[in-house]
N, C-alpha and C positions, 0 to 999 in steps of 0.2 A: 504494500500500500504506500502510495506517495505521501511524503511528509510535506504538508502544505504550509506556506508562509502566510501569516495573517498580520496585517498592519492594523493597529488599534490606536484610536485617538487617545491622547494623554489623560483625559478626564475619566477614562473607562478602566481604571486599574483593577477593579474587581473582575471585569470580563477578561482582561489581559491575564490575570493570575489563573483563572479557571481554564483558559485555553492552554496555558503552559502546562498545567496539571494534566490536561487531556493529551499532551504530547505534541502539540502544534508548535511550530517555529514562529514565535510572536515577537514583533518589534513595533516601534513607533511609526506612525504614518509618515513623518518627515524622513525617516531612515529607509524604510522599505518602499514606500510610494508605489510606483508603477511596477515594481518587482514582486508585489504581493499577489497571492492567489485570491485573497479576499481582503476587504477593507471594512473595518467597523468604525462607524462615526455616529455623531449625534447631530440632529438638525438638518435633514435633507433639504429643507426649504431655504436654508441659508447659504446658497451657493456651495452646496456640498460641504458645509461646515468650514468654509474658507479654504478648501482643498481643491479648487477648480483646476489648478495647474497639474494635478495628478491624473494621468491618463492610465487606465487599467482595463484589461479585458477580464479582470477577475470579478468576483462577487462583491457587491457593495450592500452592506446591511446598516440600516438606521437603528441604533440601539435605544433611541429615545423612549422612555417609559416602559422599557422591557427588562425583564429579569435576565440575569446571565444565562440561565438554562434555556430560555427562549431563543437567545442569540445563538447559543451552541447548537440547538436543534435546527435552526434555519441554515446555519453554516454547513452542518453535516448533511442535511437534506440536499442542499445545492451542490455539494461536492459529489454526492452519490449520483445526482442527475448528470453532472458534468462528466463523470467517469464513464457513464453509459454512452455518451456521444461518440 
């Protein structure tokens, strides 16, 4: 199974920690940016939370108002779908 890289906005340390515990390669949006397989942000309506300069073919998840487990579920679901392509 591929080890996915996930970029996480700095404010989301609880999600970052959980993803690390699940075995994902996790880093800051500023560091991973377009090299990430997924990007976790808050505030999709705010010019992608100020990260409009990051171009990615990866999954983008808005974590606003969501529990870390919900974000993990969405990430894993999307990775399974992507793997089937």
